[in-house]
C-alpha positions in Angstrom: -16.3 -1.3 21.2 -14.8 -1.7 24.6 -11.2 -3.0 24.5 -10.3 -6.0 26.6 -7.9 -6.1 29.4 -4.5 -4.6 28.9 -1.8 -7.2 28.3 1.2 -7.4 30.6 3.7 -6.3 27.9 3.6 -3.5 25.3 2.0 -4.5 22.0 4.5 -5.2 19.3 7.5 -5.5 21.6 8.7 -9.0 20.7 11.8 -10.9 19.7 11.8 -11.4 16.0 14.8 -13.7 16.4 12.5 -16.2 18.1 9.4 -16.2 15.9 6.9 -19.1 16.2 8.3 -20.4 12.9 11.8 -20.6 14.4 10.7 -21.8 17.9 8.2 -24.5 16.9 9.4 -26.2 13.8 12.5 -28.1 13.2 13.3 -30.2 10.2 11.0 -29.2 7.4 12.5 -26.6 5.1 10.4 -24.4 2.8 12.4 -23.3 -0.2 12.5 -19.6 -1.1 10.2 -18.4 -3.9 11.3 -20.3 -7.0 14.2 -18.9 -9.1 12.0 -18.8 -12.1 9.3 -16.7 -10.3 11.9 -14.3 -8.9 13.8 -13.9 -12.2 10.6 -13.2 -14.1 9.4 -10.6 -11.7 12.5 -8.8 -10.3 13.9 -5.4 -11.3 17.6 -5.2 -10.9 19.3 -1.9 -9.9 21.7 -1.0 -12.7 24.1 0.5 -10.2 24.6 -2.7 -8.3 26.6 -5.8 -9.2 24.1 -8.3 -10.5 24.4 -11.5 -8.4 21.7 -14.1 -8.5 21.6 -16.7 -5.8 19.2 -19.6 -5.1 19.6 -20.2 -1.3 17.5 -21.3 1.6 14.9 -19.0 3.0 17.0 -18.9 6.1 14.3 -20.2 8.3 12.2 -23.3 8.8 8.5 -23.8 8.2 6.0 -24.4 11.0 4.1 -27.6 10.6 2.2 -26.7 13.7 -1.0 -24.8 13.2 -1.1 -21.0 13.6 -3.6 -21.1 16.5 -1.3 -23.2 18.6 1.9 -21.3 18.1 3.6 -20.2 21.3 3.9 -16.6 22.2 7.0 -14.7 21.2 9.7 -13.9 23.7 9.4 -10.6 25.5 12.0 -8.0 25.6 12.2 -4.3 26.3 13.1 -2.0 23.4 16.5 -0.6 23.4 17.1 3.0 22.2 17.4 3.1 18.4 20.8 3.5 17.0 19.7 5.4 13.9 16.0 5.8 13.0 14.0 7.4 15.7 11.3 5.2 17.3 8.3 6.4 19.3 6.1 3.8 20.9 2.6 4.4 22.2 -0.1 1.8 22.9 -3.9 1.4 22.2 -5.7 0.8 18.9 -6.1 2.3 15.5 -8.6 0.9 13.0 -7.1 -0.6 9.9 -8.3 -1.3 6.3 -11.3 -3.3 5.2 -13.7 -4.5 7.9 -11.1 -4.9 10.5 -12.1 -4.5 14.1 -10.0 -3.0 16.9 -7.1 -5.1 18.1 -6.1 -5.7 21.7 -4.8 -2.6 23.4 -1.1 -2.4 24.2 0.2 -1.8 27.7 2.5 0.7 29.2 5.5 2.1 27.2 8.7 0.1 27.2 11.8 1.4 28.9 14.1 3.4 26.7 15.6 6.8 26.1 16.7 9.1 23.4 15.5 8.1 19.9 13.7 5.1 21.3 11.5 7.0 23.7 8.3 8.9 23.1 8.7 12.7 23.4 7.6 14.0 26.8 4.4 16.0 27.0 6.2 19.2 27.9 3.7 21.9 27.0 5.2 22.7 23.6 3.8 24.7 20.8 1.1 22.1 20.1 -0.5 22.6 23.5 1.3 19.6 25.0 1.1 17.4 21.9 3.5 14.5 22.6 4.6 14.4 18.9 5.2 18.1 18.3 8.9 17.9 19.3 9.5 15.0 17.0 7.8 16.7 14.0 9.7 19.9 14.8 13.0 18.0 14.9 12.4 16.4 11.5 11.2 19.8 10.0 14.4 21.4 11.2 16.4 18.7 9.4 14.4 19.2 6.2 14.8 22.9 6.3 18.6 22.4 6.7 18.6 21.0 3.2 20.1 17.7 4.3 17.7 15.5 2.3 18.0 17.4 -0.9 21.2 16.2 -2.5 20.9 13.1 -4.8 23.8 11.5 -3.1 22.0 11.6 0.3 18.8 10.1 -1.2 20.7 7.3 -2.9 22.6 6.5 0.3 19.3 6.2 2.3 17.7 4.1 -0.5 20.7 1.8 -0.6 20.4 1.4 3.2 16.8 0.5 2.8 17.9 -2.2 0.3 20.3 -3.6 2.9 17.5 -3.8 5.4 15.5 -5.9 2.9 18.5 -8.1 2.3 19.7 -8.5 5.8 16.3 -8.7 7.5 14.8 -11.1 4.9 14.6 -14.0 7.4 13.0 -11.7 10.0 10.5 -10.4 7.5 9.4 -13.9 6.5 9.2 -15.0 10.2 7.3 -11.9 11.3 4.6 -12.2 8.6 4.3 -15.9 9.3 3.8 -15.3 13.0 1.3 -12.5 12.4 -1.0 -14.4 9.9 0.9 -17.6 8.9 1.6 -16.0 5.6 3.4 -18.6 3.4 7.0 -17.8 2.8 6.5 -17.8 -1.0 3.8 -15.1 -0.7 5.9 -13.1 1.8 9.1 -13.2 -0.3 7.2 -12.2 -3.4 4.9 -9.4 -2.0 6.9 -8.1 0.9 10.4 -8.4 -0.4 10.7 -8.9 -4.2 8.1 -6.2 -5.1 9.7 -3.8 -2.6 13.1 -4.4 -4.2 11.6 -3.9 -7.7 10.3 -0.5 -6.5 13.7 0.3 -5.0 15.7 -0.6 -8.0 13.3 1.2 -10.4 13.8 4.3 -8.3 17.6 4.0 -8.1 17.9 3.3 -11.8 15.9 6.5 -12.6 16.3 8.9 -9.7 18.8 11.2 -11.4 16.5 11.6 -14.4 13.4 12.1 -12.2 15.1 14.8 -10.2 16.1 16.9 -13.1 14.4 20.2 -13.9 11.8 19.7 -16.6 12.1 22.5 -19.2 8.9 23.5 -20.8 7.6 25.3 -23.9 7.8 29.1 -23.9 5.9 31.9 -25.8 7.5 34.7 -27.7 7.7 37.0 -24.7 9.7 34.5 -22.6 11.7 33.0 -25.5 15.0 34.2 -24.1 14.2 33.2 -20.5 14.4 29.9 -18.6 11.1 28.2 -17.8 11.1 24.9 -16.0 9.5 22.6 -13.4 11.6 22.1 -10.3 11.0 18.8 -8.4 10.8 20.0 -4.8 10.2 17.7 -1.8 7.1 18.5 0.2 8.9 18.5 3.6 7.8 16.3 6.5 5.4 13.6 5.5 3.5 11.0 7.4 2.9 7.4 6.1 0.3 5.2 7.9 0.4 1.6 6.9 -2.1 -1.3 7.1 -1.7 -4.8 8.4 -2.5 -6.9 5.4 0.9 -6.2 3.6 2.6 -4.7 6.7 6.1 -4.4 5.1 5.3 -3.7 1.4 2.6 -1.0 2.1 5.0 0.9 4.3 8.2 0.6 2.4 6.9 1.3 -1.1 5.6 4.7 -0.2 8.7 5.3 2.0 10.9 4.6 -1.0 9.2 7.3 -3.0 9.2 9.8 -0.1 12.9 9.3 0.4 13.6 9.6 -3.3 11.7 12.9 -3.4 13.8 14.3 -0.6 11.4 14.4 2.3 11.7 13.7 6.0 9.4 10.9 7.0 7.4 9.5 10.0 6.0 6.0 9.4 3.3 4.4 11.5 3.0 0.6 11.0 -0.1 -1.2 12.0 -0.3 -2.4 15.6 -2.5 -5.3 14.6 0.4 -7.2 13.0 2.5 -6.9 16.1 5.5 -8.9 15.0 5.9 -6.9 11.7 5.3 -3.7 13.7 8.2 -4.6 16.0 10.4 -5.6 13.2 9.9 -2.2 11.6 10.4 -0.3 14.9 13.5 -2.3 16.0 15.0 -3.3 12.7 14.7 -0.2 10.5 16.4 2.2 13.1 19.9 0.9 12.4 19.7 1.6 8.6 18.2 5.1 8.2 19.2 8.6 9.3 17.6 9.3 12.7 17.6 13.1 12.0 15.2 12.7 9.1 13.2 9.5 9.6 11.2 8.1 12.5 8.9 5.2 13.3 5.9 5.8 15.5 4.0 2.8 17.0 0.7 4.1 18.1 -3.0 3.3 18.7 -6.2 5.2 18.0 -5.9 8.0 20.6 -2.2 8.5 20.0 -2.6 8.5 16.2 -5.3 11.1 16.6 -2.8 13.3 18.5 -0.1 12.6 15.9 -2.5 13.8 13.2 -3.0 17.1 15.0 0.5 18.1 13.9 1.1 19.9 10.7 2.5 17.6 8.1 3.3 18.6 4.5 1.9 15.4 3.1 0.0 12.4 4.4 -0.1 8.9 2.8 -2.7 6.6 4.3 -3.5 3.0 3.4 -6.6 1.6 5.1 -10.4 1.6 5.1 -12.7 4.4 3.7 -14.0 5.0 7.2 -10.6 5.8 8.7 -9.6 7.5 5.5 -12.3 10.1 6.2 -10.8 10.7 9.6 -7.4 11.1 8.2 -8.6 13.5 5.5 -10.6 15.6 8.1 -7.4 15.9 10.2 -5.4 16.9 7.2 -7.9 19.5 6.1 -7.3 21.5 9.3 -3.8 22.2 8.0 -4.7 22.1 4.2 -2.4 19.1 4.0 -2.6 17.2 0.7 -3.2 13.4 1.1 -3.0 10.2 -0.8 -5.7 7.7 0.4 -5.2 4.1 -0.7 -8.4 2.6 0.4 -10.4 -0.5 -0.7 -13.8 -1.5 -1.9 -15.8 -4.2 -3.6 -13.8 -5.3 -6.6 -16.0 -6.9 -9.2 -15.0 -9.7 -11.5 -17.1 -10.3 -14.6 -16.8 -13.7 -16.3 -18.3 -13.9 -19.7 -19.8 -17.1 -21.2 -16.9 -17.3 -23.7 -13.7 -18.1 -21.8 -11.4 -20.9 -20.8 -13.2 -21.9 -17.6 -10.4 -23.7 -15.9 -7.9 -20.9 -16.6 -10.4 -18.4 -15.2 -10.9 -20.6 -12.1 -7.2 -20.8 -11.3 -6.6 -17.1 -11.8 -9.7 -16.0 -9.8 -9.0 -18.6 -7.0 -5.4 -17.4 -6.7 -6.4 -13.8 -6.6 -9.2 -14.4 -4.0 -7.4 -16.7 -1.7 -3.8 -15.5 -1.7 -2.9 -14.2 1.8 -6.1 -15.9 3.0 -8.1 -13.3 1.1 -6.7 -10.4 3.0 -5.7 -8.1 0.1 -7.4 -4.9 -1.0 -7.1 -5.9 -4.7 -8.7 -9.3 -4.4 -11.8 -10.0 -6.5 -14.6 -9.5 -4.0 -17.3 -11.1 -6.1 -18.0 -12.8 -9.4 -20.6 -11.7 -11.9 -21.7 -14.3 -14.3 -24.6 -16.1 -16.0 -26.3 -19.2 -14.5 -24.8 -21.3 -17.3 -21.3 -20.0 -16.5 -21.8 -20.6 -12.7 -22.5 -24.2 -13.4 -19.2 -24.5 -15.3 -17.2 -22.4 -12.9 -18.0 -24.1 -9.7 -16.4 -27.5 -10.5 -13.4 -25.6 -12.0 -13.0 -23.6 -8.8 -13.3 -26.7 -6.7 -10.5 -28.3 -8.8 -8.3 -25.2 -8.6 -8.6 -25.1 -4.8 -7.7 -28.8 -4.6 -4.7 -28.2 -6.8 -3.5 -25.3 -4.8 -4.2 -26.4 -1.2 -4.9 -30.2 -1.3 -8.0 -32.0 0.0 -7.8 -30.2 3.4 -6.5 -26.6 3.0 -6.2 -26.3 6.8 -3.2 -28.6 6.6 -1.6 -26.8 3.6 1.5 -24.8 4.3 0.5 -22.5 1.5 -2.7 -21.2 3.0 -2.6 -18.4 5.6 -4.8 -17.5 8.6 -7.0 -14.5 9.5 -4.8 -11.9 11.2 -6.8 -11.5 14.5 -9.7 -12.8 16.6 -12.0 -9.8 15.9 -11.2 -10.0 12.2 -12.0 -13.7 12.3 -15.3 -13.1 13.9 -16.2 -10.5 11.3 -15.4 -12.9 8.4 -17.5 -15.6 10.1 -20.5 -13.2 10.0 -20.1 -12.8 6.2 -20.5 -16.6 5.8 -24.1 -16.2 6.7 -24.8 -14.6 3.3 -25.9 -16.9 0.5 -25.0 -20.6 0.6 -21.6 -22.2 0.8 -21.1 -24.8 -2.0 -17.3 -24.9 -1.6 -15.6 -24.7 1.8 -17.3 -22.8 4.6 -15.4 -24.5 7.4 -13.9 -22.5 10.2 -11.6 -23.1 13.2 -11.7 -20.3 15.8 -8.6 -21.5 17.7 -6.5 -21.3 14.5 -8.4 -18.3 13.0 -8.8 -20.6 10.0 -11.5 -19.9 7.3 -11.5 -22.4 4.4 -11.4 -21.2 0.8 -15.1 -20.6 0.3 -17.4 -20.0 -2.6 -21.0 -18.7 -2.0 -24.0 -19.0 -4.3 -27.5 -17.7 -4.1 -26.1 -14.4 -3.0 -28.4 -11.4 -3.1 -27.2 -7.8 -3.8 -28.7 -6.9 -0.4 -26.7 -9.4 1.6 -24.1 -8.0 4.0 -21.2 -9.6 2.1 -22.2 -7.4 -0.9 -21.9 -4.2 1.1 -18.6 -4.7 2.9 -15.1 -5.3 1.7 -14.3 -9.0 2.2 -11.0 -9.4 4.0 -11.1 -13.1 4.0 -11.1 -16.2 1.7 -14.8 -15.9 0.6 -15.9 -15.6 -3.0 -19.6 -14.8 -3.6 -21.1 -15.4 -7.0 -23.9 -13.1 -8.2 -26.0 -14.0 -11.2 -26.4 -11.6 -14.1 -28.0 -12.2 -17.5 -25.3 -10.7 -19.6 -22.5 -8.2 -19.9 -24.8 -5.2 -20.0 -26.4 -6.2 -16.7 -23.0 -6.8 -15.2 -21.8 -3.4 -16.2 -25.0 -1.8 -14.8 -24.5 -3.6 -11.5 -20.9 -2.4 -11.2 -21.9 1.2 -12.1 -24.7 1.2 -9.5 -22.2 0.9 -6.7 -19.2 2.8 -5.3 -16.3 2.9 -7.7 -13.9 0.0 -6.7 -10.1 -0.2 -6.5 -10.0 -2.5 -9.5 -12.4 -4.1 -12.0 -11.6 -7.6 -13.4 -13.1 -9.0 -16.6 -12.6 -12.4 -18.2 -13.4 -13.3 -21.8 -11.9 -14.9 -24.8 -13.4 -12.0 -26.8 -11.3 -8.9 -26.5 -14.3 -6.8 -27.4 -16.0 -7.9 -24.2 -13.0 -7.1 -22.1 -12.7 -3.7 -23.7 -16.4 -3.0 -23.2 -16.1 -3.6 -19.5 -13.0 -1.3 -19.4 -14.7 1.5 -21.4 -18.0 1.5 -19.6 -16.9 1.2 -16.0 -14.8 3.4 -13.7 -12.3 2.1 -11.1 -8.9 2.8 -9.7 -7.3 0.1 -11.9 -8.3 -2.6 -14.4 -7.0 -6.1 -15.2 -8.3 -8.2 -18.0 -8.1 -12.0 -18.0 -6.1 -12.2 -14.7 -6.2 -10.9 -11.1 -3.7 -9.0 -9.0 -0.9 -8.9 -11.7 -1.4 -5.3 -12.6 0.0 -4.3 -9.2 3.3 -6.0 -9.9 4.3 -3.4 -12.6 6.2 -0.4 -11.4 5.3 1.2 -14.7 1.5 1.3 -13.9 0.0 3.7 -11.4 -1.8 2.1 -8.5 -4.5 4.0 -6.6 -8.3 4.3 -6.1 -11.0 6.7 -7.2 -13.9 8.0 -5.2 -14.7 5.6 -2.3 -11.6 3.5 -3.1 -9.2 6.4 -2.6 -7.4 9.2 -4.3 -3.8 9.7 -5.5 -1.5 7.0 -6.9 1.9 5.4 -6.4 4.3 2.8 -7.7 7.5 3.6 -9.5 7.8 7.2 -10.7 4.2 7.8 -9.6 5.3 7.4 -6.0 8.1 9.9 -6.6 5.7 12.3 -8.1 3.2 11.8 -5.3 5.8 13.0 -2.8 7.1 15.8 -5.0 5.8 19.3 -5.4 6.1 20.3 -9.1 7.2 23.9 -8.7 6.6 26.0 -11.8 9.6 28.4 -12.3 10.5 31.2 -14.6 13.9 32.8 -14.5 14.1 36.0 -16.5 17.1 38.3 -17.2 17.4 41.7 -15.7 17.8 43.5 -19.0 15.6 44.0 -22.1 13.3 46.3 -20.1 12.0 47.9 -23.3 10.2 44.6 -24.1 8.4 44.8 -20.8 7.2 48.3 -21.3 4.4 47.0 -23.5 2.6 45.5 -20.5 3.0 48.6 -18.2 0.3 51.4 -17.9 -0.8 53.6 -19.5 -2.5 50.9 -21.6 -3.5 51.2 -25.3 -5.0 49.1 -28.0 -1.7 49.1 -29.8 0.1 47.7 -26.8 -2.7 45.1 -26.3 -2.4 43.9 -29.9 1.4 43.4 -29.6 1.1 41.6 -26.3 -1.6 39.4 -27.7 0.5 38.3 -30.6 3.5 37.7 -28.4 1.6 35.8 -25.7 -1.3 33.9 -27.1 -1.3 30.1 -27.8 -3.0 29.2 -31.0 -4.8 26.0 -31.8 -2.8 23.8 -34.2 -4.0 23.6 -37.8 -6.3 26.6 -37.2 -6.2 29.1 -39.9 -6.6 32.9 -39.5 -8.7 34.8 -41.9 -7.1 38.1 -42.8 
């Protein structure tokens, strides 16, 4: 696709202090996420003083519609005070069915940490990022990031960023996709803090050597697993949760002792700018850097040798990232997406199902990788579910969701056009209205959807819920298993046996029974895909482990050489017998016949 004309100012270089929310609306306050919701969901760092406050969100809500919001103020980026920032323009594809965004213009003025490295014919044949990667690698090799005290200090600084930039985060996500403040505070701030506090509470334990079982030969030696950092890692984030899906892996990468380059999405320009301009004053510039880049520049960035790459996005771009990583044999985590099925059995509380499915599908205007992508149910259940869904949508967003402050917008014009094409599948019985100027797509339910329809072959990054008819649970399971393995499978039933059958007979990255999305709120559960929906996992300790090389170590004494003589040539059957007895692992409860 040919990009349109280059804008007059660099993409993402905006004033977060004058977001559309702050510029346009005066007088209507939106409260922060309710105290009850925060209290029920938050993880508190044991090392911090526990103070609970119920204050304002620090910003005012826009009554004006997203499509008519004025542009943000322009300003050149100043050199970063701490975290290195590199800005390059153009486009990089993002998760789901997103299309390329508008290209950015020329680089902003700046110098030092705030300026892209010059193409000076370095070791990477003029690669503009080679110097940056080399600088971070030198810092990592110095051992600077290894002490626990250093890691804790950087994590605490990240916590201050979340606290002090909360207003800016809420405004940036509102400006990018009119994300409701409640959803932003919960997903972009609270869940990040939960990950941070879980990590700080347990980091000293996670870092310790893990001593392992030994055989008779090594009984007097030390055998352990050392938790080593990989080195210099790259984190590439998406636009749908632009803060959360960068900071959560960053927390684990810092905790594991790595140096990190993060690349936010250029599609959410305000959030990208916030990360590039806000994060620098909190983290160590010698060990952490932000790169704002498009397709060509990200391709050049990936030419460099990283020790680990963490990518969140679409399967198509994931293949590109994995191909680039393979050239250096670099391990990767790919957090991708897919068609998440939701089976609804004939035995369930229909209204509860409708609320939970509607919330999971329409939160963030449907732009989440874990949203239920389609419902599988019988004809009889469809007849019950449709009025219940209609009622739930009315409860959530009122008679006209376009006027609701709690319903977001599609992130960009090209993404809006793509979602519009998906509406041609089946028949809309709820919603279906669109407004190009606002990038508004109403909460929509489609029926008469065929498995061959386009909406059933692409991840739906919009507020559209197709319903596919199946005769029973067995047919639903067969339908799920005939397709690529999804990021999550949902199943609703009042009969636990039905839920367990769906769990046992399908394969997916995750599973949630009788609800949607809530499994991702637990730091104790791994989150990740399988097959086409990704590889690897994160959240809580799983993020730490992802960015940690588990190094098997055996430390033996210099003495007792007579014991080693048994393994040295010349060999004999007698030696082999003794070595076998001293070294073999026997199955428990097995008996030996003499």
